[in-house]
N, CA, C and O atoms as a printed pandas DataFrame, in Angstrom:
     atom_number atom_name residue_name chain_id  residue_number  x_coord  y_coord  z_coord
0              1         N          UNK        A               1   91.452 -103.934   71.912
1              2        CA          UNK        A               1   90.429 -104.706   72.595
2              3         C          UNK        A               1   90.473 -104.423   74.087
3              4         O          UNK        A               1   91.518 -104.095   74.649
4              5         N          UNK        A               2   89.327 -104.555   74.701
5              6        CA          UNK        A               2   89.222 -104.315   76.138
6              7         C          UNK        A               2   89.436 -105.612   76.901
7              8         O          UNK        A               2   88.986 -106.677   76.479
8              9         N          UNK        A               3   90.124 -105.509   78.023
9             10        CA          UNK        A               3   90.319 -106.687   78.863
10            11         C          UNK        A               3   89.012 -107.014   79.587
11            12         O          UNK        A               3   88.059 -106.235   79.568
12            13         N          UNK        A               4   88.993 -108.171   80.216
13            14        CA          UNK        A               4   87.797 -108.583   80.964
14            15         C          UNK        A               4   87.503 -107.590   82.090
15            16         O          UNK        A               4   86.345 -107.253   82.340
16            17         N          UNK        A               5   88.546 -107.129   82.762
17            18        CA          UNK        A               5   88.361 -106.158   83.839
18            19         C          UNK        A               5   87.762 -104.854   83.344
19            20         O          UNK        A               5   86.884 -104.280   83.989
20            21         N          UNK        A               6   88.242 -104.384   82.183
21            22        CA          UNK        A               6   87.690 -103.162   81.603
22            23         C          UNK        A               6   86.241 -103.360   81.174
23            24         O          UNK        A               6   85.415 -102.460   81.327
24            25         N          UNK        A               7   85.937 -104.526   80.643
25            26        CA          UNK        A               7   84.564 -104.801   80.223
26            27         C          UNK        A               7   83.617 -104.828   81.420
27            28         O          UNK        A               7   82.501 -104.314   81.347
28            29         N          UNK        A               8   84.064 -105.425   82.512
29            30        CA          UNK        A               8   83.234 -105.472   83.723
30            31         C          UNK        A               8   83.066 -104.071   84.304
31            32         O          UNK        A               8   81.979 -103.703   84.749
32            33         N          UNK        A               9   84.154 -103.290   84.299
33            34        CA          UNK        A               9   84.069 -101.910   84.790
34            35         C          UNK        A               9   83.125 -101.088   83.921
35            36         O          UNK        A               9   82.352 -100.282   84.439
36            37         N          UNK        A              10   83.181 -101.284   82.604
37            38        CA          UNK        A              10   82.290 -100.559   81.700
38            39         C          UNK        A              10   80.842 -100.962   81.943
39            40         O          UNK        A              10   79.951 -100.112   81.950
40            41         N          UNK        A              11   80.605 -102.250   82.141
41            42        CA          UNK        A              11   79.257 -102.731   82.423
42            43         C          UNK        A              11   78.715 -102.100   83.699
43            44         O          UNK        A              11   77.575 -101.638   83.734
44            45         N          UNK        A              12   79.537 -102.082   84.747
45            46        CA          UNK        A              12   79.095 -101.500   86.017
46            47         C          UNK        A              12   78.822 -100.006   85.873
47            48         O          UNK        A              12   77.819  -99.505   86.383
48            49         N          UNK        A              13   79.709  -99.293   85.180
49            50        CA          UNK        A              13   79.524  -97.856   84.990
50            51         C          UNK        A              13   78.275  -97.554   84.171
51            52         O          UNK        A              13   77.524  -96.636   84.502
52            53         N          UNK        A              14   78.050  -98.311   83.116
53            54        CA          UNK        A              14   76.866  -98.087   82.287
54            55         C          UNK        A              14   75.580  -98.441   83.026
55            56         O          UNK        A              14   74.552  -97.794   82.825
56            57         N          UNK        A              15   75.628  -99.460   83.878
57            58        CA          UNK        A              15   74.436  -99.804   84.653
58            59         C          UNK        A              15   74.081  -98.685   85.627
59            60         O          UNK        A              15   72.906  -98.379   85.831
60            61         N          UNK        A              16   75.104  -98.076   86.225
61            62        CA          UNK        A              16   74.852  -96.990   87.176
62            63         C          UNK        A              16   74.378  -95.733   86.453
63            64         O          UNK        A              16   73.413  -95.098   86.878
64            65         N          UNK        A              17   75.053  -95.374   85.361
65            66        CA          UNK        A              17   74.719  -94.122   84.677
66            67         C          UNK        A              17   73.437  -94.210   83.863
67            68         O          UNK        A              17   72.824  -93.183   83.572
68            69         N          UNK        A              18   73.022  -95.408   83.493
69            70        CA          UNK        A              18   71.820  -95.525   82.665
70            71         C          UNK        A              18   70.545  -95.680   83.484
71            72         O          UNK        A              18   69.464  -95.830   82.915
72            73         N          UNK        A              19   70.651  -95.649   84.785
73            74        CA          UNK        A              19   69.478  -95.790   85.636
74            75         C          UNK        A              19   68.520  -94.632   85.397
75            76         O          UNK        A              19   68.872  -93.476   85.632
76            77         N          UNK        A              20   67.327  -94.931   84.936
77            78        CA          UNK        A              20   66.312  -93.911   84.749
78            79         C          UNK        A              20   66.290  -93.232   83.395
79            80         O          UNK        A              20   65.576  -92.243   83.229
80            81         N          UNK        A              21   67.048  -93.724   82.411
81            82        CA          UNK        A              21   67.059  -93.047   81.113
82            83         C          UNK        A              21   65.912  -93.476   80.217
83            84         O          UNK        A              21   65.715  -92.885   79.155
84            85         N          UNK        A              22   65.153  -94.484   80.611
85            86        CA          UNK        A              22   64.075  -94.965   79.738
86            87         C          UNK        A              22   63.012  -93.900   79.517
87            88         O          UNK        A              22   62.387  -93.872   78.456
88            89         N          UNK        A              23   62.795  -93.041   80.472
89            90        CA          UNK        A              23   61.770  -92.016   80.336
90            91         C          UNK        A              23   62.235  -90.755   79.637
91            92         O          UNK        A              23   61.436  -89.845   79.414
92            93         N          UNK        A              24   63.510  -90.679   79.285
93            94        CA          UNK        A              24   64.056  -89.476   78.658
94            95         C          UNK        A              24   64.481  -89.814   77.231
95            96         O          UNK        A              24   65.390  -90.621   77.038
96            97         N          UNK        A              25   63.844  -89.215   76.235
97            98        CA          UNK        A              25   64.214  -89.515   74.848
98            99         C          UNK        A              25   65.667  -89.140   74.549
99           100         O          UNK        A              25   66.141  -88.077   74.950
100          101         N          UNK        A              26   66.348  -90.010   73.857
101          102        CA          UNK        A              26   67.733  -89.825   73.413
102          103         C          UNK        A              26   68.744  -89.712   74.554
103          104         O          UNK        A              26   69.886  -89.319   74.315
104          105         N          UNK        A              27   68.360  -90.041   75.772
105          106        CA          UNK        A              27   69.289  -89.937   76.895
106          107         C          UNK        A              27   70.388  -90.981   76.807
107          108         O          UNK        A              27   71.469  -90.783   77.363
108          109         N          UNK        A              28   70.137  -92.079   76.126
109          110        CA          UNK        A              28   71.167  -93.111   76.011
110          111         C          UNK        A              28   72.387  -92.593   75.266
111          112         O          UNK        A              28   73.509  -93.003   75.561
112          113         N          UNK        A              29   72.185  -91.705   74.311
113          114        CA          UNK        A              29   73.319  -91.133   73.585
114          115         C          UNK        A              29   74.190  -90.287   74.506
115          116         O          UNK        A              29   75.414  -90.290   74.377
116          117         N          UNK        A              30   73.577  -89.575   75.421
117          118        CA          UNK        A              30   74.335  -88.762   76.371
118          119         C          UNK        A              30   75.152  -89.658   77.295
119          120         O          UNK        A              30   76.315  -89.367   77.577
120          121         N          UNK        A              31   74.550  -90.741   77.763
121          122        CA          UNK        A              31   75.250  -91.662   78.655
122          123         C          UNK        A              31   76.428  -92.308   77.933
123          124         O          UNK        A              31   77.519  -92.416   78.494
124          125         N          UNK        A              32   76.214  -92.733   76.703
125          126        CA          UNK        A              32   77.301  -93.359   75.947
126          127         C          UNK        A              32   78.392  -92.342   75.645
127          128         O          UNK        A              32   79.577  -92.653   75.758
128          129         N          UNK        A              33   78.002  -91.129   75.261
129          130        CA          UNK        A              33   78.991  -90.089   74.963
130          131         C          UNK        A              33   79.828  -89.745   76.191
131          132         O          UNK        A              33   81.006  -89.413   76.058
132          133         N          UNK        A              34   79.245  -89.817   77.370
133          134        CA          UNK        A              34   79.991  -89.540   78.592
134          135         C          UNK        A              34   80.867  -90.711   79.008
135          136         O          UNK        A              34   81.873  -90.516   79.689
136          137         N          UNK        A              35   80.503  -91.921   78.610
137          138        CA          UNK        A              35   81.249  -93.110   79.015
138          139         C          UNK        A              35   82.440  -93.399   78.101
139          140         O          UNK        A              35   83.457  -93.911   78.569
140          141         N          UNK        A              36   82.338  -93.089   76.837
141          142        CA          UNK        A              36   83.406  -93.408   75.884
142          143         C          UNK        A              36   84.771  -92.842   76.282
143          144         O          UNK        A              36   85.753  -93.583   76.236
144          145         N          UNK        A              37   84.882  -91.577   76.667
145          146        CA          UNK        A              37   86.210  -91.064   77.024
146          147         C          UNK        A              37   86.814  -91.715   78.267
147          148         O          UNK        A              37   88.036  -91.759   78.408
148          149         N          UNK        A              38   85.984  -92.213   79.156
149          150        CA          UNK        A              38   86.487  -92.855   80.375
150          151         C          UNK        A              38   87.335  -94.074   80.029
151          152         O          UNK        A              38   88.315  -94.362   80.716
152          153         N          UNK        A              39   86.968  -94.786   78.977
153          154        CA          UNK        A              39   87.678  -95.999   78.578
154          155         C          UNK        A              39   88.543  -95.777   77.338
155          156         O          UNK        A              39   88.933  -96.734   76.669
156          157         N          UNK        A              40   88.842  -94.512   77.033
157          158        CA          UNK        A              40   89.701  -94.142   75.895
158          159         C          UNK        A              40   89.202  -94.720   74.578
159          160         O          UNK        A              40   89.997  -95.173   73.754
160          161         N          UNK        A              41   87.900  -94.704   74.382
161          162        CA          UNK        A              41   87.315  -95.161   73.129
162          163         C          UNK        A              41   86.996  -93.946   72.268
163          164         O          UNK        A              41   86.618  -92.902   72.800
164          165         N          UNK        A              42   87.138  -94.058   70.953
165          166        CA          UNK        A              42   86.878  -92.898   70.090
166          167         C          UNK        A              42   85.392  -92.532   70.065
167          168         O          UNK        A              42   84.522  -93.401   70.001
168          169         N          UNK        A              43   85.127  -91.234   70.118
169          170        CA          UNK        A              43   83.743  -90.759   70.093
170          171         C          UNK        A              43   83.102  -90.949   68.728
171          172         O          UNK        A              43   81.882  -90.848   68.598
172          173         N          UNK        A              44   83.910  -91.224   67.711
173          174        CA          UNK        A              44   83.371  -91.425   66.363
174          175         C          UNK        A              44   82.454  -92.653   66.312
175          176         O          UNK        A              44   81.574  -92.724   65.455
176          177         N          UNK        A              45   82.645  -93.601   67.202
177          178        CA          UNK        A              45   81.773  -94.769   67.253
178          179         C          UNK        A              45   80.341  -94.412   67.591
179          180         O          UNK        A              45   79.411  -95.143   67.251
180          181         N          UNK        A              46   80.166  -93.284   68.262
181          182        CA          UNK        A              46   78.823  -92.826   68.606
182          183         C          UNK        A              46   78.026  -92.473   67.358
183          184         O          UNK        A              46   76.802  -92.602   67.340
184          185         N          UNK        A              47   78.717  -92.028   66.318
185          186        CA          UNK        A              47   78.033  -91.682   65.071
186          187         C          UNK        A              47   77.365  -92.898   64.437
187          188         O          UNK        A              47   76.336  -92.767   63.775
188          189         N          UNK        A              48   77.939  -94.065   64.636
189          190        CA          UNK        A              48   77.333  -95.287   64.104
190          191         C          UNK        A              48   76.044  -95.637   64.842
191          192         O          UNK        A              48   75.132  -96.226   64.263
192          193         N          UNK        A              49   75.973  -95.277   66.100
193          194        CA          UNK        A              49   74.812  -95.609   66.925
194          195         C          UNK        A              49   73.650  -94.652   66.669
195          196         O          UNK        A              49   72.487  -95.041   66.785
196          197         N          UNK        A              50   73.959  -93.408   66.324
197          198        CA          UNK        A              50   72.916  -92.390   66.161
198          199         C          UNK        A              50   71.866  -92.814   65.137
199          200         O          UNK        A              50   70.680  -92.536   65.315
200          201         N          UNK        A              51   72.291  -93.479   64.077
201          202        CA          UNK        A              51   71.352  -93.871   63.024
202          203         C          UNK        A              51   70.290  -94.857   63.463
203          204         O          UNK        A              51   69.149  -94.773   63.008
204          205         N          UNK        A              52   70.634  -95.781   64.327
205          206        CA          UNK        A              52   69.675  -96.808   64.741
206          207         C          UNK        A              52   69.087  -96.549   66.122
207          208         O          UNK        A              52   68.139  -97.220   66.529
208          209         N          UNK        A              53   69.643  -95.580   66.842
209          210        CA          UNK        A              53   69.161  -95.337   68.200
210          211         C          UNK        A              53   67.726  -94.832   68.211
211          212         O          UNK        A              53   66.998  -95.065   69.175
212          213         N          UNK        A              54   67.315  -94.152   67.169
213          214        CA          UNK        A              54   65.935  -93.655   67.112
214          215         C          UNK        A              54   64.943  -94.818   67.183
215          216         O          UNK        A              54   63.930  -94.730   67.877
216          217         N          UNK        A              55   65.230  -95.894   66.474
217          218        CA          UNK        A              55   64.351  -97.069   66.509
218          219         C          UNK        A              55   64.388  -97.742   67.875
219          220         O          UNK        A              55   63.349  -98.135   68.407
220          221         N          UNK        A              56   65.575  -97.874   68.439
221          222        CA          UNK        A              56   65.696  -98.484   69.758
222          223         C          UNK        A              56   65.031  -97.621   70.826
223          224         O          UNK        A              56   64.454  -98.138   71.782
224          225         N          UNK        A              57   65.116  -96.300   70.656
225          226        CA          UNK        A              57   64.515  -95.385   71.617
226          227         C          UNK        A              57   63.000  -95.532   71.645
227          228         O          UNK        A              57   62.383  -95.418   72.705
228          229         N          UNK        A              58   62.400  -95.785   70.488
229          230        CA          UNK        A              58   60.948  -96.015   70.456
230          231         C          UNK        A              58   60.588  -97.257   71.264
231          232         O          UNK        A              58   59.582  -97.264   71.974
232          233         N          UNK        A              59   61.391  -98.295   71.164
233          234        CA          UNK        A              59   61.148  -99.504   71.949
234          235         C          UNK        A              59   61.315  -99.260   73.436
235          236         O          UNK        A              59   60.523  -99.750   74.240
236          237         N          UNK        A              60   62.348  -98.500   73.810
237          238        CA          UNK        A              60   62.547  -98.177   75.225
238          239         C          UNK        A              60   61.385  -97.359   75.767
239          240         O          UNK        A              60   60.924  -97.598   76.883
240          241         N          UNK        A              61   60.909  -96.398   74.985
241          242        CA          UNK        A              61   59.789  -95.560   75.434
242          243         C          UNK        A              61   58.509  -96.383   75.584
243          244         O          UNK        A              61   57.770  -96.217   76.554
244          245         N          UNK        A              62   58.251  -97.269   74.622
245          246        CA          UNK        A              62   57.052  -98.114   74.704
246          247         C          UNK        A              62   57.120  -99.034   75.918
247          248         O          UNK        A              62   56.123  -99.221   76.615
248          249         N          UNK        A              63   58.285  -99.601   76.169
249          250        CA          UNK        A              63   58.457 -100.463   77.334
250          251         C          UNK        A              63   58.243  -99.675   78.617
251          252         O          UNK        A              63   57.634 -100.181   79.560
252          253         N          UNK        A              64   58.734  -98.445   78.664
253          254        CA          UNK        A              64   58.569  -97.599   79.839
254          255         C          UNK        A              64   57.097  -97.290   80.093
255          256         O          UNK        A              64   56.642  -97.347   81.235
256          257         N          UNK        A              65   56.349  -96.965   79.038
257          258        CA          UNK        A              65   54.925  -96.640   79.186
258          259         C          UNK        A              65   54.142  -97.858   79.665
259          260         O          UNK        A              65   53.314  -97.749   80.569
260          261         N          UNK        A              66   54.398  -99.009   79.067
261          262        CA          UNK        A              66   53.693 -100.230   79.471
262          263         C          UNK        A              66   54.038 -100.588   80.913
263          264         O          UNK        A              66   53.154 -100.944   81.693
264          265         N          UNK        A              67   55.309 -100.496   81.269
265          266        CA          UNK        A              67   55.723 -100.805   82.634
266          267         C          UNK        A              67   55.086  -99.889   83.659
267          268         O          UNK        A              67   54.637 -100.345   84.711
268          269         N          UNK        A              68   55.043  -98.597   83.359
269          270        CA          UNK        A              68   54.406  -97.650   84.278
270          271         C          UNK        A              68   52.909  -97.905   84.395
271          272         O          UNK        A              68   52.344  -97.775   85.481
272          273         N          UNK        A              69   52.264  -98.265   83.298
273          274        CA          UNK        A              69   50.827  -98.552   83.326
274          275         C          UNK        A              69   50.529  -99.789   84.163
275          276         O          UNK        A              69   49.604  -99.791   84.976
276          277         N          UNK        A              70   51.308 -100.824   83.962
277          278        CA          UNK        A              70   51.116 -102.054   84.734
278          279         C          UNK        A              70   51.378 -101.795   86.214
279          280         O          UNK        A              70   50.649 -102.295   87.071
280          281         N          UNK        A              71   52.407 -101.025   86.515
281          282        CA          UNK        A              71   52.712 -100.716   87.912
282          283         C          UNK        A              71   51.580  -99.926   88.562
283          284         O          UNK        A              71   51.251 -100.164   89.724
284          285         N          UNK        A              72   50.981  -98.988   87.828
285          286        CA          UNK        A              72   49.870  -98.207   88.379
286          287         C          UNK        A              72   48.666  -99.093   88.678
287          288         O          UNK        A              72   48.009  -98.924   89.705
288          289         N          UNK        A              73   48.377 -100.029   87.792
289          290        CA          UNK        A              73   47.251 -100.942   88.014
290          291         C          UNK        A              73   47.530 -101.846   89.209
291          292         O          UNK        A              73   46.644 -102.080   90.031
292          293         N          UNK        A              74   48.747 -102.352   89.308
293          294        CA          UNK        A              74   49.092 -103.244   90.421
294          295         C          UNK        A              74   48.988 -102.512   91.754
295          296         O          UNK        A              74   48.446 -103.052   92.719
296          297         N          UNK        A              75   49.503 -101.291   91.813
297          298        CA          UNK        A              75   49.447 -100.529   93.062
298          299         C          UNK        A              75   48.004 -100.194   93.432
299          300         O          UNK        A              75   47.632 -100.287   94.602
300          301         N          UNK        A              76   47.188  -99.807   92.454
301          302        CA          UNK        A              76   45.796  -99.479   92.775
302          303         C          UNK        A              76   45.014 -100.719   93.200
303          304         O          UNK        A              76   44.130 -100.631   94.053
304          305         N          UNK        A              77   45.329 -101.862   92.619
305          306        CA          UNK        A              77   44.689 -103.114   93.070
306          307         C          UNK        A              77   45.130 -103.458   94.481
307          308         O          UNK        A              77   44.325 -103.882   95.310
308          309         N          UNK        A              78   46.415 -103.273   94.745
309          310        CA          UNK        A              78   46.978 -103.586   96.047
310          311         C          UNK        A              78   46.360 -102.702   97.129
311          312         O          UNK        A              78   46.111 -103.157   98.245
312          313         N          UNK        A              79   46.116 -101.441   96.793
313          314        CA          UNK        A              79   45.508 -100.527   97.754
314          315         C          UNK        A              79   43.996 -100.677   97.828
315          316         O          UNK        A              79   43.357 -100.098   98.708
316          317         N          UNK        A              80   43.424 -101.443   96.918
317          318        CA          UNK        A              80   41.990 -101.671   96.925
318          319         C          UNK        A              80   41.187 -100.549   96.300
319          320         O          UNK        A              80   39.987 -100.441   96.553
320          321         N          UNK        A              81   41.816  -99.712   95.492
321          322        CA          UNK        A              81   41.102  -98.598   94.868
322          323         C          UNK        A              81   40.675  -98.899   93.444
323          324         O          UNK        A              81   40.011  -98.073   92.817
324          325         N          UNK        A              82   41.031 -100.040   92.926
325          326        CA          UNK        A              82   40.633 -100.420   91.572
326          327         C          UNK        A              82   39.883 -101.736   91.656
327          328         O          UNK        A              82   40.471 -102.784   91.924
328          329         N          UNK        A              83   38.601 -101.672   91.428
329          330        CA          UNK        A              83   37.785 -102.867   91.418
330          331         C          UNK        A              83   37.382 -103.214   90.005
331          332         O          UNK        A              83   37.794 -102.548   89.056
332          333         N          UNK        A              84   36.587 -104.242   89.859
333          334        CA          UNK        A              84   36.148 -104.677   88.530
334          335         C          UNK        A              84   35.278 -103.623   87.864
335          336         O          UNK        A              84   35.332 -103.462   86.645
336          337         N          UNK        A              85   34.470 -102.897   88.648
337          338        CA          UNK        A              85   33.606 -101.863   88.067
338          339         C          UNK        A              85   34.426 -100.728   87.469
339          340         O          UNK        A              85   34.136 -100.264   86.366
340          341         N          UNK        A              86   35.443 -100.281   88.189
341          342        CA          UNK        A              86   36.274  -99.188   87.701
342          343         C          UNK        A              86   37.090  -99.611   86.483
343          344         O          UNK        A              86   37.272  -98.825   85.554
344          345         N          UNK        A              87   37.571 -100.824   86.484
345          346        CA          UNK        A              87   38.379 -101.299   85.363
346          347         C          UNK        A              87   37.532 -101.517   84.120
347          348         O          UNK        A              87   38.020 -101.344   83.003
348          349         N          UNK        A              88   36.260 -101.897   84.299
349          350        CA          UNK        A              88   35.396 -102.167   83.151
350          351         C          UNK        A              88   34.818 -100.896   82.544
351          352         O          UNK        A              88   34.401 -100.908   81.386
352          353         N          UNK        A              89   34.784  -99.802   83.298
353          354        CA          UNK        A              89   34.185  -98.559   82.801
354          355         C          UNK        A              89   35.177  -97.406   82.929
355          356         O          UNK        A              89   34.977  -96.517   83.757
356          357         N          UNK        A              90   36.239  -97.402   82.128
357          358        CA          UNK        A              90   37.208  -96.308   82.236
358          359         C          UNK        A              90   36.612  -95.002   81.738
359          360         O          UNK        A              90   35.778  -94.992   80.832
360          361         N          UNK        A              91   37.045  -93.911   82.333
361          362        CA          UNK        A              91   36.582  -92.602   81.902
362          363         C          UNK        A              91   35.373  -92.088   82.648
363          364         O          UNK        A              91   35.019  -90.919   82.498
364          365         N          UNK        A              92   34.732  -92.912   83.443
365          366        CA          UNK        A              92   33.571  -92.452   84.203
366          367         C          UNK        A              92   34.046  -91.828   85.509
367          368         O          UNK        A              92   35.063  -92.229   86.074
368          369         N          UNK        A              93   33.296  -90.848   85.972
369          370        CA          UNK        A              93   33.619  -90.204   87.233
370          371         C          UNK        A              93   33.221  -91.133   88.369
371          372         O          UNK        A              93   32.089  -91.612   88.436
372          373         N          UNK        A              94   34.163  -91.374   89.247
373          374        CA          UNK        A              94   33.928  -92.281   90.366
374          375         C          UNK        A              94   34.039  -91.510   91.671
375          376         O          UNK        A              94   34.665  -90.452   91.731
376          377         N          UNK        A              95   33.437  -92.044   92.692
377          378        CA          UNK        A              95   33.556  -91.424   94.001
378          379         C          UNK        A              95   34.971  -91.651   94.522
379          380         O          UNK        A              95   35.620  -92.628   94.147
380          381         N          UNK        A              96   35.454  -90.755   95.385
381          382        CA          UNK        A              96   36.810  -90.910   95.913
382          383         C          UNK        A              96   36.956  -92.206   96.704
383          384         O          UNK        A              96   35.995  -92.710   97.284
384          385         N          UNK        A              97   38.156  -92.722   96.712
385          386        CA          UNK        A              97   38.428  -93.953   97.445
386          387         C          UNK        A              97   38.385  -93.689   98.942
387          388         O          UNK        A              97   38.682  -92.585   99.398
388          389         N          UNK        A              98   38.017  -94.702   99.691
389          390        CA          UNK        A              98   37.991  -94.593  101.146
390          391         C          UNK        A              98   39.421  -94.608  101.655
391          392         O          UNK        A              98   40.245  -95.423  101.239
392          393         N          UNK        A              99   39.693  -93.680  102.569
393          394        CA          UNK        A              99   41.055  -93.623  103.115
394          395         C          UNK        A              99   41.070  -93.937  104.572
395          396         O          UNK        A              99   42.133  -93.934  105.193
């Protein structure tokens, strides 16, 4: 079993190394595979994760796409380049935004 200090260190290391993996398919397996030897944990445990990681990866990818879409809408609203007309008629050619 891991002590509280080891658990906190593992949490901190995983938070740092997992930054930005949502946009990369199967990147979580690479991060976990790199972290296991640091804490002297057997790599065989990774084999248990491989079976279900595909399902979790789909959720991470969907969350990433939705988050990026919402962020794009918020930024365009904030800059004043997305009005009600543009949002109601997607796909139409619009004049360039005023800069």
